[in-house]
C-alpha positions in Angstrom: 181.3 63.2 87.2 178.3 62.6 85.0 177.9 59.1 86.5 178.0 60.7 90.0 175.2 63.1 89.1 173.1 60.3 87.7 173.6 58.2 90.8 172.7 61.1 93.0 169.5 62.0 91.1 168.5 58.4 91.0 169.0 58.1 94.7 167.0 61.1 95.5 164.2 59.9 93.2 164.2 56.4 94.9 164.1 58.0 98.3 161.2 60.3 97.3 159.2 57.5 95.9 159.9 55.3 98.9 158.8 58.2 101.2 155.6 58.7 99.2 154.8 55.0 99.2 155.4 54.8 103.0 153.0 57.7 103.6 150.4 56.3 101.2 150.6 52.9 103.0 150.2 54.5 106.4 147.2 56.5 105.1 145.5 53.5 103.6 145.9 51.5 106.8 144.1 54.2 108.8 141.0 53.9 106.6 138.2 51.3 106.4 138.0 48.6 103.8 135.4 50.5 101.8 137.6 53.6 101.6 140.6 51.5 100.4 138.7 50.4 97.4 138.4 53.9 96.2 141.3 55.3 94.1 144.0 56.9 96.2 143.3 60.4 94.9 139.6 60.4 95.7 138.7 59.1 99.2 135.0 59.4 100.1 134.2 62.6 98.3 137.5 64.1 99.3 139.9 65.1 96.6 143.7 65.3 97.3 146.6 66.6 95.3 149.8 64.6 95.1 152.9 66.1 96.6 156.3 64.8 97.8 154.9 65.1 101.4 152.0 62.6 100.9 148.5 64.2 100.3 147.5 67.8 100.8 143.8 68.8 100.9 142.6 71.4 98.3 139.7 72.7 100.4 138.9 73.4 104.0 136.3 70.7 104.1 138.9 68.1 103.4 140.9 68.8 106.5 141.3 66.2 109.2 138.3 65.6 111.5 140.1 66.7 114.6 141.1 70.0 113.0 137.6 70.6 111.7 136.1 70.0 115.2 138.6 72.4 116.6 137.7 75.1 114.1 134.0 74.5 114.5 134.3 74.9 118.3 136.0 78.3 117.8 133.3 79.6 115.4 130.6 81.8 116.9 127.0 80.8 116.2 124.6 83.8 116.1 121.4 83.0 117.8 118.6 85.0 119.4 118.3 84.6 123.1 115.6 85.5 125.6 117.8 88.0 127.4 116.3 91.5 128.1 119.1 93.5 129.6 122.3 93.4 127.7 124.7 95.9 126.2 122.8 96.4 122.8 119.4 96.7 124.5 120.8 99.2 127.0 122.1 101.4 124.2 118.7 101.2 122.5 116.9 102.2 125.7 119.3 105.1 126.1 118.4 106.2 122.5 114.7 106.2 123.4 115.2 108.2 126.6 117.3 110.8 124.8 114.8 111.3 121.9 112.6 113.9 123.7 115.7 116.1 124.1 116.2 116.1 120.3 112.6 117.2 119.9 113.2 120.0 122.4 116.2 121.2 120.5 114.1 121.5 117.3 111.3 123.3 119.1 113.8 125.9 120.4 115.3 126.4 117.0 118.7 124.9 117.9 119.0 123.2 114.6 122.7 122.7 114.6 122.6 121.0 118.0 119.6 118.9 116.7 121.7 117.8 113.7 124.6 116.8 116.1 122.1 114.8 118.2 120.7 113.2 115.1 124.2 112.1 114.2 124.8 110.6 117.6 121.5 108.8 117.6 122.3 107.3 114.2 125.7 106.2 115.5 124.2 104.5 118.5 121.7 102.8 116.3 124.5 101.3 114.3 126.6 100.5 117.4 123.9 98.5 119.2 123.4 96.3 116.1 127.1 95.8 115.7 127.6 94.9 119.3 124.6 92.5 119.2 126.3 90.6 116.4 129.9 90.9 117.7 129.1 89.9 121.3 126.4 87.3 120.2 123.8 89.2 122.2 121.0 89.2 119.6 117.7 88.8 121.5 114.1 88.5 120.8 113.4 91.6 123.0 116.0 93.5 121.0 114.3 92.7 117.7 111.2 94.5 119.1 113.0 97.3 120.9 115.2 98.5 118.0 112.4 99.3 115.5 110.3 100.8 118.4 113.2 103.1 119.1 113.3 104.2 115.5 109.5 104.9 115.6 109.8 106.9 118.8 112.6 109.0 117.3 110.9 109.6 114.0 107.6 110.4 115.6 109.0 112.8 118.2 111.2 114.7 115.8 108.5 114.9 113.1 106.0 116.2 115.7 108.5 119.0 116.6 109.1 119.8 112.9 105.3 119.9 112.3 104.8 122.3 115.2 107.5 124.5 113.7 105.8 124.4 110.3 108.8 122.8 108.6 106.9 119.6 107.6 103.2 119.4 106.6 100.8 118.2 109.3 99.3 115.8 106.8 102.6 114.0 106.2 103.4 114.0 109.9 100.1 112.5 110.9 100.3 109.9 108.2 103.7 108.7 109.4 102.9 108.9 113.1 99.5 107.3 112.6 101.0 104.4 110.7 103.4 103.7 113.5 100.7 103.9 116.1 98.5 101.5 114.2 101.5 99.1 113.8 102.3 99.2 117.5 98.7 98.8 118.5 98.2 96.0 116.0 101.2 94.2 117.4 99.7 94.4 120.9 96.4 93.1 119.6 98.1 90.2 117.8 99.9 89.3 121.0 96.6 89.4 122.9 95.0 87.0 120.4 97.9 84.6 120.0 99.4 84.5 123.5 99.3 81.0 125.0 97.3 80.6 128.2 99.4 81.1 131.3 102.1 83.0 129.5 103.0 86.5 130.5 101.9 89.2 128.1 105.4 90.7 127.9 107.3 87.4 128.0 110.0 87.2 125.3 110.8 83.4 125.3 109.8 81.2 122.4 107.7 79.1 124.8 105.5 82.2 125.3 104.8 82.3 121.5 107.2 85.1 120.7 109.3 85.2 117.5 111.8 87.7 116.3 110.6 90.6 114.2 112.1 90.8 110.7 111.5 94.0 108.7 110.7 93.8 105.0 112.8 95.5 102.4 110.1 98.2 101.7 109.9 98.9 105.5 113.7 99.3 105.8 113.7 101.7 102.8 110.8 103.6 104.3 112.6 104.0 107.6 115.7 105.2 105.8 113.6 107.7 103.8 112.0 109.0 106.9 115.4 109.6 108.6 116.4 111.3 105.3 113.4 113.6 105.6 114.3 114.6 109.1 118.0 115.1 108.2 117.4 117.3 105.1 114.7 119.3 106.8 117.1 120.1 109.6 120.0 121.0 107.3 117.7 123.1 105.1 116.6 125.0 108.2 120.1 125.4 109.6 122.2 126.0 106.4 119.7 126.3 103.5 120.9 122.9 102.1 119.0 121.6 100.2 116.9 124.7 99.2 113.4 124.5 100.7 111.7 124.4 97.3 113.0 120.9 96.8 111.5 119.5 100.0 107.9 119.0 98.6 109.2 116.3 96.2 110.7 114.6 99.2 107.3 114.8 101.1 105.5 113.1 98.2 108.0 110.3 98.0 108.0 109.6 101.7 104.2 109.7 101.7 104.2 107.0 99.1 106.7 104.8 100.8 104.9 105.1 104.1 101.6 104.0 102.6 103.4 101.1 100.7 105.2 99.8 103.8 102.0 100.0 105.9 100.1 97.9 103.3 103.0 95.5 103.2 102.7 95.0 107.0 99.0 94.4 106.6 99.5 91.9 103.8 102.1 89.9 105.6 100.4 89.8 109.0 97.2 88.2 107.6 94.9 90.0 110.1 91.8 88.3 108.8 92.9 85.0 110.3 94.2 86.6 113.5 90.8 88.2 114.2 89.3 84.7 114.3 92.2 83.2 116.3 91.4 81.8 119.8 94.0 81.7 122.5 96.0 78.6 122.6 96.9 76.6 125.7 
């Protein structure tokens, strides 16, 4: 019986080695002469682990070329298109159109409804960004439209809060004035840098348009401004937070508004733009 086990184990080992050798020979014949000179466990920067079923790759990059091409074809590449009307941009436009309604609710002291509208607007803001990435509908026009919708919402609601005496006029004018200067400055830059023959509102790269990328301080400032509106509404509706804590929030947001405005000025390099002639 011992002899039978030894013969069986020996046969299995010989069969396994023969199978591995046959797979290795087939693999080496499918490669070029330069690759056959490389040791069998390292073929052109590809590392393989030995197993009874020939070679198995230890990383995704070492898969067969056909499989890599198939996976690459299934991957979605996010690019910015020149499209104007798509699902995310339509949601953003709807947010702009609905903004005056929120200001009207604040003016009429319907703070609970204004809070609900604020929540819906925030959800729509998240949704249009999510759909733009999910549906691969990121566009140059959308990169301009989304921050514009934020500015319209902040300016309209802050104006209503200032009229009701819930936010100081000085802070409201600082925030609204900054946004007006930024929008007006972007139109001036477009006027100075627009190629000859291109439409003023064209969104293609050939028309000299590039996507707008907000800085970190600008994103933080926008978030802080939304926080100001939110806490002012909740304080007016439910007394949370208490009104005596709001002045500290006003000072903080005044500082972030000034800092973000200066950051835009520093990155835009207006001194060179003033002396720029139209290209064409």
